[in-house]
TORKOL-4160 file (C-alpha; in steps of 0.2 Angstrom, whole numbers, padded with zeros to 4 digits, m for minus):
345
<pt num="1" X="m0078" Y="m0096" Z="0037"/>
<pt num="2" X="m0076" Y="m0114" Z="0031"/>
<pt num="3" X="m0060" Y="m0119" Z="0023"/>
<pt num="4" X="m0068" Y="m0123" Z="0006"/>
<pt num="5" X="m0076" Y="m0106" Z="0005"/>
<pt num="6" X="m0060" Y="m0097" Z="0010"/>
<pt num="7" X="m0050" Y="m0107" Z="m0003"/>
<pt num="8" X="m0062" Y="m0102" Z="m0017"/>
<pt num="9" X="m0062" Y="m0084" Z="m0011"/>
<pt num="10" X="m0043" Y="m0083" Z="m0010"/>
<pt num="11" X="m0040" Y="m0092" Z="m0027"/>
<pt num="12" X="m0053" Y="m0080" Z="m0035"/>
<pt num="13" X="m0043" Y="m0065" Z="m0027"/>
<pt num="14" X="m0027" Y="m0072" Z="m0035"/>
<pt num="15" X="m0035" Y="m0076" Z="m0051"/>
<pt num="16" X="m0043" Y="m0059" Z="m0054"/>
<pt num="17" X="m0026" Y="m0050" Z="m0051"/>
<pt num="18" X="m0017" Y="m0063" Z="m0063"/>
<pt num="19" X="m0030" Y="m0060" Z="m0077"/>
<pt num="20" X="m0028" Y="m0041" Z="m0076"/>
<pt num="21" X="m0009" Y="m0042" Z="m0076"/>
<pt num="22" X="m0009" Y="m0054" Z="m0091"/>
<pt num="23" X="m0023" Y="m0047" Z="m0102"/>
<pt num="24" X="m0021" Y="m0037" Z="m0118"/>
<pt num="25" X="m0040" Y="m0033" Z="m0120"/>
<pt num="26" X="m0048" Y="m0020" Z="m0109"/>
<pt num="27" X="m0064" Y="m0031" Z="m0106"/>
<pt num="28" X="m0053" Y="m0045" Z="m0099"/>
<pt num="29" X="m0043" Y="m0032" Z="m0088"/>
<pt num="30" X="m0060" Y="m0026" Z="m0081"/>
<pt num="31" X="m0066" Y="m0044" Z="m0078"/>
<pt num="32" X="m0050" Y="m0047" Z="m0068"/>
<pt num="33" X="m0053" Y="m0031" Z="m0058"/>
<pt num="34" X="m0071" Y="m0036" Z="m0054"/>
<pt num="35" X="m0066" Y="m0053" Z="m0049"/>
<pt num="36" X="m0053" Y="m0046" Z="m0037"/>
<pt num="37" X="m0066" Y="m0034" Z="m0029"/>
<pt num="38" X="m0080" Y="m0047" Z="m0027"/>
<pt num="39" X="m0068" Y="m0059" Z="m0019"/>
<pt num="40" X="m0062" Y="m0047" Z="m0006"/>
<pt num="41" X="m0079" Y="m0041" Z="0000"/>
<pt num="42" X="m0083" Y="m0057" Z="0010"/>
<pt num="43" X="m0065" Y="m0056" Z="0018"/>
<pt num="44" X="m0068" Y="m0038" Z="0024"/>
<pt num="45" X="m0086" Y="m0042" Z="0031"/>
<pt num="46" X="m0081" Y="m0059" Z="0040"/>
<pt num="47" X="m0081" Y="m0050" Z="0057"/>
<pt num="48" X="m0100" Y="m0048" Z="0056"/>
<pt num="49" X="m0101" Y="m0032" Z="0065"/>
<pt num="50" X="m0108" Y="m0015" Z="0059"/>
<pt num="51" X="m0090" Y="m0008" Z="0057"/>
<pt num="52" X="m0084" Y="m0022" Z="0045"/>
<pt num="53" X="m0101" Y="m0021" Z="0035"/>
<pt num="54" X="m0098" Y="m0002" Z="0033"/>
<pt num="55" X="m0080" Y="m0005" Z="0027"/>
<pt num="56" X="m0086" Y="m0018" Z="0015"/>
<pt num="57" X="m0099" Y="m0007" Z="0008"/>
<pt num="58" X="m0087" Y="0008" Z="0006"/>
<pt num="59" X="m0075" Y="m0003" Z="m0002"/>
<pt num="60" X="m0087" Y="m0010" Z="m0014"/>
<pt num="61" X="m0095" Y="0006" Z="m0019"/>
<pt num="62" X="m0078" Y="0015" Z="m0022"/>
<pt num="63" X="m0071" Y="0000" Z="m0032"/>
<pt num="64" X="m0087" Y="m0002" Z="m0042"/>
<pt num="65" X="m0086" Y="0017" Z="m0047"/>
<pt num="66" X="m0068" Y="0015" Z="m0052"/>
<pt num="67" X="m0071" Y="0000" Z="m0062"/>
<pt num="68" X="m0085" Y="0008" Z="m0071"/>
<pt num="69" X="m0074" Y="0023" Z="m0075"/>
<pt num="70" X="m0061" Y="0011" Z="m0082"/>
<pt num="71" X="m0074" Y="0003" Z="m0093"/>
<pt num="72" X="m0080" Y="0019" Z="m0099"/>
<pt num="73" X="m0063" Y="0026" Z="m0103"/>
<pt num="74" X="m0059" Y="0010" Z="m0113"/>
<pt num="75" X="m0076" Y="0011" Z="m0122"/>
<pt num="76" X="m0073" Y="0030" Z="m0128"/>
<pt num="77" X="m0055" Y="0025" Z="m0133"/>
<pt num="78" X="m0062" Y="0010" Z="m0143"/>
<pt num="79" X="m0075" Y="0022" Z="m0151"/>
<pt num="80" X="m0061" Y="0034" Z="m0156"/>
<pt num="81" X="m0047" Y="0022" Z="m0161"/>
<pt num="82" X="m0056" Y="0006" Z="m0166"/>
<pt num="83" X="m0046" Y="m0005" Z="m0154"/>
<pt num="84" X="m0048" Y="m0013" Z="m0137"/>
<pt num="85" X="m0029" Y="m0016" Z="m0135"/>
<pt num="86" X="m0023" Y="m0010" Z="m0118"/>
<pt num="87" X="m0007" Y="m0002" Z="m0125"/>
<pt num="88" X="m0016" Y="0008" Z="m0138"/>
<pt num="89" X="m0024" Y="0021" Z="m0127"/>
<pt num="90" X="m0021" Y="0036" Z="m0138"/>
<pt num="91" X="m0037" Y="0046" Z="m0135"/>
<pt num="92" X="m0033" Y="0060" Z="m0123"/>
<pt num="93" X="m0050" Y="0061" Z="m0112"/>
<pt num="94" X="m0049" Y="0042" Z="m0111"/>
<pt num="95" X="m0032" Y="0042" Z="m0103"/>
<pt num="96" X="m0036" Y="0056" Z="m0091"/>
<pt num="97" X="m0051" Y="0047" Z="m0085"/>
<pt num="98" X="m0041" Y="0030" Z="m0084"/>
<pt num="99" X="m0028" Y="0039" Z="m0073"/>
<pt num="100" X="m0042" Y="0046" Z="m0061"/>
<pt num="101" X="m0050" Y="0028" Z="m0060"/>
<pt num="102" X="m0034" Y="0019" Z="m0056"/>
<pt num="103" X="m0030" Y="0033" Z="m0043"/>
<pt num="104" X="m0047" Y="0030" Z="m0035"/>
<pt num="105" X="m0044" Y="0011" Z="m0035"/>
<pt num="106" X="m0027" Y="0013" Z="m0027"/>
<pt num="107" X="m0032" Y="0026" Z="m0014"/>
<pt num="108" X="m0022" Y="0040" Z="m0021"/>
<pt num="109" X="m0026" Y="0058" Z="m0015"/>
<pt num="110" X="m0038" Y="0067" Z="m0018"/>
<pt num="111" X="m0048" Y="0050" Z="m0020"/>
<pt num="112" X="m0040" Y="0043" Z="m0004"/>
<pt num="113" X="m0054" Y="0045" Z="0009"/>
<pt num="114" X="m0061" Y="0027" Z="0008"/>
<pt num="115" X="m0044" Y="0019" Z="0012"/>
<pt num="116" X="m0041" Y="0023" Z="0030"/>
<pt num="117" X="m0060" Y="0020" Z="0034"/>
<pt num="118" X="m0060" Y="0003" Z="0026"/>
<pt num="119" X="m0044" Y="m0003" Z="0034"/>
<pt num="120" X="m0050" Y="0003" Z="0051"/>
<pt num="121" X="m0066" Y="m0008" Z="0049"/>
<pt num="122" X="m0056" Y="m0023" Z="0043"/>
<pt num="123" X="m0045" Y="m0035" Z="0053"/>
<pt num="124" X="m0026" Y="m0033" Z="0053"/>
<pt num="125" X="m0024" Y="m0048" Z="0041"/>
<pt num="126" X="m0037" Y="m0041" Z="0029"/>
<pt num="127" X="m0029" Y="m0024" Z="0030"/>
<pt num="128" X="m0013" Y="m0032" Z="0025"/>
<pt num="129" X="m0021" Y="m0040" Z="0009"/>
<pt num="130" X="m0029" Y="m0023" Z="0004"/>
<pt num="131" X="m0013" Y="m0013" Z="0006"/>
<pt num="132" X="m0002" Y="m0026" Z="m0003"/>
<pt num="133" X="m0010" Y="m0038" Z="m0015"/>
<pt num="134" X="m0024" Y="m0026" Z="m0020"/>
<pt num="135" X="m0012" Y="m0014" Z="m0027"/>
<pt num="136" X="m0004" Y="m0026" Z="m0040"/>
<pt num="137" X="m0018" Y="m0026" Z="m0053"/>
<pt num="138" X="m0020" Y="m0007" Z="m0055"/>
<pt num="139" X="m0001" Y="m0004" Z="m0054"/>
<pt num="140" X="0000" Y="m0017" Z="m0068"/>
<pt num="141" X="m0013" Y="m0007" Z="m0079"/>
<pt num="142" X="m0003" Y="0009" Z="m0076"/>
<pt num="143" X="0013" Y="0000" Z="m0081"/>
<pt num="144" X="0005" Y="m0006" Z="m0097"/>
<pt num="145" X="m0003" Y="0011" Z="m0102"/>
<pt num="146" X="0012" Y="0021" Z="m0096"/>
<pt num="147" X="0017" Y="0028" Z="m0114"/>
<pt num="148" X="0000" Y="0036" Z="m0116"/>
<pt num="149" X="m0003" Y="0043" Z="m0099"/>
<pt num="150" X="0000" Y="0061" Z="m0094"/>
<pt num="151" X="0016" Y="0064" Z="m0085"/>
<pt num="152" X="0009" Y="0080" Z="m0077"/>
<pt num="153" X="m0006" Y="0072" Z="m0071"/>
<pt num="154" X="0005" Y="0057" Z="m0063"/>
<pt num="155" X="0017" Y="0069" Z="m0055"/>
<pt num="156" X="0003" Y="0080" Z="m0048"/>
<pt num="157" X="m0006" Y="0065" Z="m0041"/>
<pt num="158" X="0010" Y="0059" Z="m0034"/>
<pt num="159" X="0015" Y="0075" Z="m0025"/>
<pt num="160" X="m0003" Y="0077" Z="m0018"/>
<pt num="161" X="m0003" Y="0059" Z="m0011"/>
<pt num="162" X="0014" Y="0060" Z="m0003"/>
<pt num="163" X="0009" Y="0077" Z="0006"/>
<pt num="164" X="m0008" Y="0070" Z="0011"/>
<pt num="165" X="m0001" Y="0053" Z="0016"/>
<pt num="166" X="0011" Y="0062" Z="0028"/>
<pt num="167" X="m0001" Y="0075" Z="0034"/>
<pt num="168" X="m0016" Y="0064" Z="0037"/>
<pt num="169" X="m0006" Y="0051" Z="0048"/>
<pt num="170" X="0000" Y="0064" Z="0060"/>
<pt num="171" X="m0016" Y="0065" Z="0070"/>
<pt num="172" X="m0020" Y="0046" Z="0070"/>
<pt num="173" X="m0019" Y="0034" Z="0085"/>
<pt num="174" X="m0025" Y="0018" Z="0076"/>
<pt num="175" X="m0011" Y="0008" Z="0069"/>
<pt num="176" X="m0022" Y="0003" Z="0054"/>
<pt num="177" X="m0026" Y="0021" Z="0049"/>
<pt num="178" X="m0007" Y="0025" Z="0051"/>
<pt num="179" X="m0003" Y="0011" Z="0039"/>
<pt num="180" X="m0017" Y="0017" Z="0027"/>
<pt num="181" X="m0009" Y="0035" Z="0026"/>
<pt num="182" X="0008" Y="0027" Z="0025"/>
<pt num="183" X="0001" Y="0017" Z="0010"/>
<pt num="184" X="m0005" Y="0033" Z="0002"/>
<pt num="185" X="0012" Y="0042" Z="0004"/>
<pt num="186" X="0022" Y="0027" Z="m0003"/>
<pt num="187" X="0010" Y="0026" Z="m0018"/>
<pt num="188" X="0013" Y="0045" Z="m0021"/>
<pt num="189" X="0032" Y="0042" Z="m0022"/>
<pt num="190" X="0028" Y="0028" Z="m0035"/>
<pt num="191" X="0017" Y="0039" Z="m0045"/>
<pt num="192" X="0029" Y="0053" Z="m0046"/>
<pt num="193" X="0043" Y="0042" Z="m0054"/>
<pt num="194" X="0031" Y="0032" Z="m0065"/>
<pt num="195" X="0033" Y="0041" Z="m0081"/>
<pt num="196" X="0051" Y="0045" Z="m0079"/>
<pt num="197" X="0059" Y="0028" Z="m0073"/>
<pt num="198" X="0046" Y="0014" Z="m0073"/>
<pt num="199" X="0059" Y="0002" Z="m0067"/>
<pt num="200" X="0061" Y="0012" Z="m0051"/>
<pt num="201" X="0042" Y="0012" Z="m0049"/>
<pt num="202" X="0042" Y="m0007" Z="m0049"/>
<pt num="203" X="0057" Y="m0008" Z="m0037"/>
<pt num="204" X="0048" Y="0004" Z="m0025"/>
<pt num="205" X="0032" Y="m0006" Z="m0026"/>
<pt num="206" X="0041" Y="m0022" Z="m0022"/>
<pt num="207" X="0050" Y="m0014" Z="m0007"/>
<pt num="208" X="0034" Y="m0006" Z="m0001"/>
<pt num="209" X="0025" Y="m0023" Z="m0001"/>
<pt num="210" X="0039" Y="m0032" Z="0008"/>
<pt num="211" X="0040" Y="m0018" Z="0021"/>
<pt num="212" X="0021" Y="m0017" Z="0024"/>
<pt num="213" X="0020" Y="m0036" Z="0025"/>
<pt num="214" X="0034" Y="m0036" Z="0039"/>
<pt num="215" X="0025" Y="m0022" Z="0048"/>
<pt num="216" X="0008" Y="m0030" Z="0048"/>
<pt num="217" X="0015" Y="m0047" Z="0053"/>
<pt num="218" X="0023" Y="m0039" Z="0068"/>
<pt num="219" X="0007" Y="m0029" Z="0072"/>
<pt num="220" X="m0003" Y="m0046" Z="0070"/>
<pt num="221" X="0009" Y="m0055" Z="0081"/>
<pt num="222" X="0008" Y="m0042" Z="0095"/>
<pt num="223" X="m0011" Y="m0039" Z="0092"/>
<pt num="224" X="m0007" Y="m0020" Z="0092"/>
<pt num="225" X="m0022" Y="m0010" Z="0085"/>
<pt num="226" X="m0018" Y="0006" Z="0093"/>
<pt num="227" X="m0003" Y="0016" Z="0098"/>
<pt num="228" X="m0006" Y="0012" Z="0116"/>
<pt num="229" X="m0006" Y="m0007" Z="0112"/>
<pt num="230" X="0012" Y="m0005" Z="0105"/>
<pt num="231" X="0018" Y="0000" Z="0122"/>
<pt num="232" X="0015" Y="m0018" Z="0128"/>
<pt num="233" X="0024" Y="m0027" Z="0113"/>
<pt num="234" X="0039" Y="m0029" Z="0124"/>
<pt num="235" X="0030" Y="m0040" Z="0136"/>
<pt num="236" X="0027" Y="m0053" Z="0122"/>
<pt num="237" X="0045" Y="m0052" Z="0116"/>
<pt num="238" X="0058" Y="m0040" Z="0119"/>
<pt num="239" X="0066" Y="m0045" Z="0102"/>
<pt num="240" X="0050" Y="m0041" Z="0093"/>
<pt num="241" X="0051" Y="m0023" Z="0099"/>
<pt num="242" X="0068" Y="m0021" Z="0092"/>
<pt num="243" X="0062" Y="m0028" Z="0075"/>
<pt num="244" X="0047" Y="m0017" Z="0075"/>
<pt num="245" X="0058" Y="m0002" Z="0079"/>
<pt num="246" X="0069" Y="m0005" Z="0064"/>
<pt num="247" X="0054" Y="m0009" Z="0053"/>
<pt num="248" X="0046" Y="0008" Z="0057"/>
<pt num="249" X="0063" Y="0017" Z="0053"/>
<pt num="250" X="0064" Y="0007" Z="0037"/>
<pt num="251" X="0046" Y="0013" Z="0032"/>
<pt num="252" X="0051" Y="0030" Z="0036"/>
<pt num="253" X="0066" Y="0029" Z="0024"/>
<pt num="254" X="0081" Y="0031" Z="0035"/>
<pt num="255" X="0098" Y="0024" Z="0030"/>
<pt num="256" X="0106" Y="0011" Z="0031"/>
<pt num="257" X="0089" Y="0002" Z="0030"/>
<pt num="258" X="0080" Y="m0004" Z="0014"/>
<pt num="259" X="0067" Y="0009" Z="0014"/>
<pt num="260" X="0080" Y="0022" Z="0010"/>
<pt num="261" X="0084" Y="0014" Z="m0007"/>
<pt num="262" X="0068" Y="0019" Z="m0017"/>
<pt num="263" X="0068" Y="0037" Z="m0009"/>
<pt num="264" X="0086" Y="0039" Z="m0013"/>
<pt num="265" X="0084" Y="0033" Z="m0031"/>
<pt num="266" X="0068" Y="0043" Z="m0034"/>
<pt num="267" X="0075" Y="0059" Z="m0028"/>
<pt num="268" X="0091" Y="0057" Z="m0038"/>
<pt num="269" X="0082" Y="0054" Z="m0054"/>
<pt num="270" X="0070" Y="0069" Z="m0051"/>
<pt num="271" X="0085" Y="0080" Z="m0049"/>
<pt num="272" X="0093" Y="0073" Z="m0064"/>
<pt num="273" X="0077" Y="0077" Z="m0074"/>
<pt num="274" X="0078" Y="0095" Z="m0068"/>
<pt num="275" X="0063" Y="0093" Z="m0057"/>
<pt num="276" X="0072" Y="0100" Z="m0042"/>
<pt num="277" X="0056" Y="0108" Z="m0034"/>
<pt num="278" X="0047" Y="0092" Z="m0035"/>
<pt num="279" X="0061" Y="0083" Z="m0027"/>
<pt num="280" X="0061" Y="0096" Z="m0013"/>
<pt num="281" X="0043" Y="0094" Z="m0010"/>
<pt num="282" X="0044" Y="0075" Z="m0010"/>
<pt num="283" X="0058" Y="0076" Z="0003"/>
<pt num="284" X="0049" Y="0088" Z="0014"/>
<pt num="285" X="0033" Y="0077" Z="0014"/>
<pt num="286" X="0044" Y="0062" Z="0019"/>
<pt num="287" X="0048" Y="0071" Z="0035"/>
<pt num="288" X="0030" Y="0072" Z="0039"/>
<pt num="289" X="0028" Y="0053" Z="0037"/>
<pt num="290" X="0044" Y="0051" Z="0047"/>
<pt num="291" X="0036" Y="0060" Z="0061"/>
<pt num="292" X="0023" Y="0048" Z="0064"/>
<pt num="293" X="0034" Y="0033" Z="0061"/>
<pt num="294" X="0046" Y="0040" Z="0075"/>
<pt num="295" X="0031" Y="0042" Z="0086"/>
<pt num="296" X="0027" Y="0024" Z="0084"/>
<pt num="297" X="0045" Y="0019" Z="0087"/>
<pt num="298" X="0046" Y="0029" Z="0103"/>
<pt num="299" X="0030" Y="0021" Z="0110"/>
<pt num="300" X="0035" Y="0004" Z="0105"/>
<pt num="301" X="0053" Y="0004" Z="0112"/>
<pt num="302" X="0055" Y="0018" Z="0125"/>
<pt num="303" X="0038" Y="0019" Z="0134"/>
<pt num="304" X="0029" Y="0008" Z="0146"/>
<pt num="305" X="0010" Y="0009" Z="0147"/>
<pt num="306" X="0001" Y="0008" Z="0164"/>
<pt num="307" X="0000" Y="m0011" Z="0167"/>
<pt num="308" X="m0014" Y="m0018" Z="0179"/>
<pt num="309" X="m0010" Y="m0036" Z="0175"/>
<pt num="310" X="m0003" Y="m0047" Z="0189"/>
<pt num="311" X="0011" Y="m0053" Z="0177"/>
<pt num="312" X="0023" Y="m0041" Z="0167"/>
<pt num="313" X="0027" Y="m0054" Z="0154"/>
<pt num="314" X="0016" Y="m0061" Z="0141"/>
<pt num="315" X="0030" Y="m0072" Z="0134"/>
<pt num="316" X="0024" Y="m0087" Z="0145"/>
<pt num="317" X="0009" Y="m0088" Z="0133"/>
<pt num="318" X="0017" Y="m0094" Z="0117"/>
<pt num="319" X="0009" Y="m0086" Z="0101"/>
<pt num="320" X="0003" Y="m0098" Z="0089"/>
<pt num="321" X="0006" Y="m0087" Z="0073"/>
<pt num="322" X="0018" Y="m0093" Z="0059"/>
<pt num="323" X="0033" Y="m0082" Z="0060"/>
<pt num="324" X="0041" Y="m0088" Z="0043"/>
<pt num="325" X="0034" Y="m0074" Z="0033"/>
<pt num="326" X="0038" Y="m0061" Z="0046"/>
<pt num="327" X="0056" Y="m0067" Z="0048"/>
<pt num="328" X="0059" Y="m0067" Z="0029"/>
<pt num="329" X="0050" Y="m0050" Z="0025"/>
<pt num="330" X="0059" Y="m0042" Z="0041"/>
<pt num="331" X="0076" Y="m0047" Z="0035"/>
<pt num="332" X="0073" Y="m0040" Z="0018"/>
<pt num="333" X="0066" Y="m0024" Z="0025"/>
<pt num="334" X="0082" Y="m0021" Z="0036"/>
<pt num="335" X="0096" Y="m0028" Z="0026"/>
<pt num="336" X="0093" Y="m0025" Z="0007"/>
<pt num="337" X="0101" Y="m0007" Z="0005"/>
<pt num="338" X="0119" Y="m0015" Z="0000"/>
<pt num="339" X="0110" Y="m0023" Z="m0015"/>
<pt num="340" X="0107" Y="m0005" Z="m0023"/>
<pt num="341" X="0123" Y="m0006" Z="m0035"/>
<pt num="342" X="0117" Y="m0023" Z="m0042"/>
<pt num="343" X="0099" Y="m0016" Z="m0045"/>
<pt num="344" X="0107" Y="0000" Z="m0054"/>
<pt num="345" X="0117" Y="m0011" Z="m0066"/>
C-alpha cells in the first residue's frame, strides 16, 4: 500500500472515531462510525489472500448491520421524542436496540462470533487496531447514553461476555484468537460496571488498551502467531520472554501488576452495591481467562520447542521494529498498580 493511501486511510480512521466521540446528533455519530468501518476494510484486506478477504467481508457485514441498527434505534427515538440529541434516548425499545447494536459493534457475547474470525484473518498490527482503537467510538456512545440504558441488559451482557471470553479462549492455539477472546472477556468486565460506576469503566478501558497494545507489540516483535511460536521467543531476546510473561500475568489480573487494578475496583463496587452473586460469577470467569494466560506464560518462558535450525539464537538478526511504544505500554502494564489510591481520590 502506498504511503499516500495509507495516510488517507489512517487519518479517516482517526477522524471517524473523533467525529463520533464529539457529536451530539445521532446522524453525525452514525457518519463517524461508517467512516471508521470503511477506513479499516482496506487495512484488513491488504494481505490479498482468501483469509483476509473473508475477514474483511465478515467485518463489513457485521459493522454495517450494527450501524443500521443504531440508525434505526435513533430514528424510532426521534419519531417518539422529536429530538435527535444523543443524550435524549428516552424511548425504551430504542435504547434496547441501541445496546444490542453497540454490543455487536464491540464484539460482546452473544454477538461475538465475528471477532475471533476477523482477527485470525488479519495481520497482528491490524488485529491491534481492531482490539484497541475500534472500541473507542462505540464505548463513547455507551458513555453518552448511559443514563437511559437498561442496567439489567448491560450487566447481563457483561456477565455473558466475561464467561464466553474465558470459556472460548481455553481451546485456542492461535495467539490472535486468544487475544480476541481476551478482548471479549475484558469488555464484559467493562459492561458490568458501566451503569454503576462509569469512571471505573473508563479506567478499565484505558488499562485494557495499554495492556493489549503491549501484548500485541511483543507478539509482533517475536512474530508469534501460534502458541508454538511463543516457545521460540527466547531465541530472539531472553528479556522479551520475561516481559511477555509479566504482560500475560497482568492481562490475567494477578497482583501486583496493573491488570489487577480494574478487576479489584469492579469487584469491590459490585459487592458494595449488593450484587454479590454477580461479583462471584465475574471472579470465577476471571479464573477461566487466567488459565489460558498461564498456558501462554508457561509455553513462552518454561518450554523449549523442537529446534531444527543450526543456530539456537535469533538475536544476531537485529529486529527492525520500533520498540518505543512497546517499552512505554509494557512499563505501564507492569507498574501502575501503586497509582490506585490517586485514581480513587
